Each structure stands twice: as C-alpha cells, then as structure tokens.
N, C-alpha and C positions, 0 to 999 in steps of 0.2 A: 446798630441799624438792622432792621428786620428785612429779610429777603423773602418775598412772596412769589412762589412759583406760579401761582395762578395769574399773576399780573405781569409775568415775564415772558417774552417771546423772542425767538431768534429772527434775525433778518431773513427775508425770503431766500436770498442767494445762499446763505449759510445752511438753511434748512434743506435746500435742494441738494447741496453738496453732501450733507450728512446722509440723506436718504439714498443718494447714489452710491455712497461708500458702503452703506449697509447692504444694499442690493448686490453690489459686486462681491462682498464678503459671503453673502448667502449663496450666490451662484458658484463661487469658488469652492465652498464647502460641499455643495451638492455634487459638483463635478468630481471632487476628490472621492466622495463616497461612492459615486457611480463607477469610478475607475477601479475601485477595490483596493486591497492592500498593496503597498509598495513591495515588489518582489524582484529577485534577480531575473534578468532577461538576456537571452542570447542575441547575437547580431541580427537574427531575423525577426526579433521582436517577441518571440515565444517565451513563456516562462522557462527558466533554466533550472532544472532540478539537480544539477551537478552537485555532488557533495556526498558525505557519509551520513547515513540515516539509521534510525533504530526506533522501534516501539517500546513503550514501557508497560504495555498491557500484558495480561496473563493469557492471551489468546491461544498461544501455542500449547499451553497445558490442557486447554479445553475451550473450544469456540463457544460453547453454551455456558450459561451461568453455573457455577459449581462452588461448593464449599471446600475447605482445606482437606487435602489428602496427604498421606505420607510422601507421595511423589509429586505433589503439586500445591502451590499456594492458591488461596481462594481467588475467584474472579467473577465479575459481573456478566461476562460474556460479551461478544461483539456481533452476535447474530440478531438481525431485525426480527422482533417477535419472540426472541429467546430460544426458539426450538428449531432444529433442522428437520425439514419435512421428509423423513425417510419413507420409502415403500416398506411394507411389512417384512418381506423377506430380507431386505437390505438392513433393516433395523436389527434383525437377529444377528446378522454378520457384524454390525457395529458393536453390539453387546459382547460378542465373542472377541472382537479386537480389543475391547476395553479390558476384558479379563486377562488377556495375554499381553497386554501393552508393554510390560517390563522386558520382554524379549522380542516381540513381534514388530514393534515400530521400525519401519524401514530406515529411519535416521540412524538407528543403532548399528547399522551396517555401513554407515558412511555414505549412503546413497543421496542423490540430489533431493532437495526438499520440494521441488516443483512449485506450481502456482495455484493458489495464492500463498501457500505456507511460507515460501521464501521471504515474503514481505513482513510477516509478523513473528517469525522465529526470533527468539531472544538473543540475537547477535547482530552486529552491524552489517550493513551492505552499502556498497558505493555505487552511485549513479554517474555515468559519463555520458554527455549529451552532445549530439551533432544534429544538424538539420535533417540528415537522412536516417538517423537511428538514435535510440537510447539504449545504452548498455548497462546492465545491472550485474555487479560482481558481488557474490556473497562471501562472507568470511567463512561460514560453514562449508567445508568441502571445496571452497573456492570455485563454485560453479559460476558460469558466465551465461547470461541470458541477453539476447538482442531483441529489442522491440523495433521493428522496421516502420519508419514514419515517412517513407518515400512514395507512398501510393501503391505499392505492390500488394498482391493478394496472397492468401494462403496457398500452399502448393496443392496441385490437383493430381488426379490419378489414384493409384492404389492408396490404401489406408496408411497414413503415416503415424507412428507412435514415438513421440519424443518425451524425454524426461521432463523438460521444461515447457512442453507444448510449442506451438508456433505462434508468435506474437506480431500482430499488425496494428499499428496505432494511427490515430488522426487527431487533430485538434478541433475542439468545439469551444471557441472562445479561448479562455485561459485554462481549459481542462483538457488534459491528455486522456483520450479514451482508447483503450487497448482491447482488441478482440483476440482471445487466446483459445486455440483448439489443437487437435492432433496430439493428444496426450497418450501415454501408456497407462496401465493400471497398477503400477508398482509402488505408488507413493500414498501416503496418508495426508489428511488435512491438518492433523494435530496429534498430540501425544495420547489423547483419549480414545483413539481408534476411529474417529470420524474419517471416512474414506470416500473414494470415487471409483468409477470404472474408466474404460478407455473412451467413453462417450462424454467425458467432462468437457464443458464449455464455460469459460469465464470471461466476463466483460469487466474490465477495471476502469476506474476513474480516478486520476491523480490530479489534485488541486491544492495550491498553496492556501493556507489560512493566514500566514504571514511569512516573512522571509526565511524563517527557521522552522516552520511547521507545515507539514503536508497532511491533508485529509485523504486517506485512501479508502475507496469504496469498491466492492466487488459484487457482481451478481453471478451466482453459481448455479449451473443447471446440469443435470445428468439424468436422462430419462430411465436409465437402468437402475438408478439408486434412489433418486428423489422424486417425490410426487409432483413437485412444482419448483420453479426457480426460487432462490432465496438470496438474501443480501447480508453482507457483513460490512463493518465500518471500523477502521482503526486509525489512530493518529500516529504520525511519525515525526521524530524530532531530529534536528540536525546536530551532529557531534561538532562541538566547537572547541574541544580541549586542545591545548598546545601539542603539536606533534602527533595528534591522533591519527592512526592509520589501521587498515585491515591487517590482521596477522592470520595466516593460513591455519585453519582449524581442521585437522585430520585426526582428532583424538580417537575416533572409533577404528582407526587402522593401525594404531601404534603397535599392536601385537604382532603385526607382520613385518615391522621394520628390520628384524634380524635376517629376513629372507629376501628383501628387496632393497636395492638391486641384487641380483644373484652374484655371489662371490665367484671369482675366477677359479 
C-alpha cells in the first residue's frame, strides 16, 4: 500500500493541538534562553559565587601578549586591545620594573596581591557570600578581602590607602559590579612589572557563564600611570576535586620561621 503525504491530512482538532504544543515548546525554549544559564542562587535570589575558584590563564606572568621566557610560559594576554596604555614616564618605570622583576616584584616579599591581581594569580581563592557582603580569601598570603553589598559608600575624609583597596558592590541583574578604590602604591599588577599608583580605580564585573564558570571583567584606570582606562577579561573555574581546600601559602616568609615567634 502506497502512503501519499500529499493526500493525507490531520483532523482539525489534532492539527490545532499539535500547533499549540509546538507553540508552548517554542515559548518555553525562549523563556529558558532569556533566563540565562542555571546557576547557584542564594536565598535572596542573587547568583551565589560561593566556592573555590582559579584561572588557568597566564595573566599573572604578563597581562599583555607575550612569548615564552625563562621565568614565564607564553600567553595570549587578557587586555582588551592587547596593550596597556601607559603614559610615557610611567612606561619607562614599567620597563625598569620588568628588568628587575626577579627581585622587585612585591609578591616575593609575601605582600598582598591587591586587586585585580588577586583574581588571576595562579593559586586558588575562596568566595564566601552573604546578602550584606562577599568575602574573598586568597591562598597566597591568606589575605581576606570584603566586598560590601549593603549599600554603604566608600569611606570619606583623609586619603585612605589599603592593600586591597575598599570594595563596594551592587547587583545589575545577575552581574555583581564592584567599585574598588583607596589603594596604596605598593603592589604590582603582574610579574612583568605592570604597576599602578595610589590613584588606582578598578570596576569589576562578576558573572556566571554556567554553574562552574565565572567571567571576570575589570576596568582599570589610574591617571598618574595610564593615558586612559583599559579593560581585562579572565575566566575562572570552580574547583570540584574531592576534599579540595585552601592551604595557606606563606612560602616567601619561610626564611623567617626560625625567628618567629620569638623564643623565650
């Protein structure tokens, strides 16, 4: 028996039901796409970034594109446009930093990494989140940074110079936007000697790509060092290994262990 599609038709009630089903499926698919990826959320409905995270990029070795060196693997860079826009005098200082990087990098003294270097340094960090704040604990040096999300403002009055700056965050949809200011000038941005002054201002944007991946973007400005603001972008991955945890890393202070604490 030959079945001819051209001569076959569905009853009107069946056709209507099929059309309605297809429409419902289409609307559900569109709604899911509009809602974005399924991500962890806290009780207040905000994305919950709690967990242990780390980048796999070579950003800390050099934010800009670079070939392999004895002290660094190659990397494509994480800076928008590939080049950091230094002022001429500041570029000369950066080049001097690069030449002395094996001894001059502040991290070699065990100092705090500051922002945004804390995020793309090649060691894990942990995020703890509450409605009023987000806390970032670094494995390196075990520094602790608080991002206040309770609507409070940066401190006023005399100039404040903090190792990690002062962080105030707010939500724009599912993106955590953080304004960071009040830095000191004692830290670098990477191991290649990219640096900043106490006029550094960073605006961060934290957003899930999926439940185990965060896209981190930062706009960096410093009128004493850079000719204009510039952007960087790194991807962070959740550690999911069994029993994974932060282990305090004070490797650059081990030479002092025989002396501290002082013996009676």
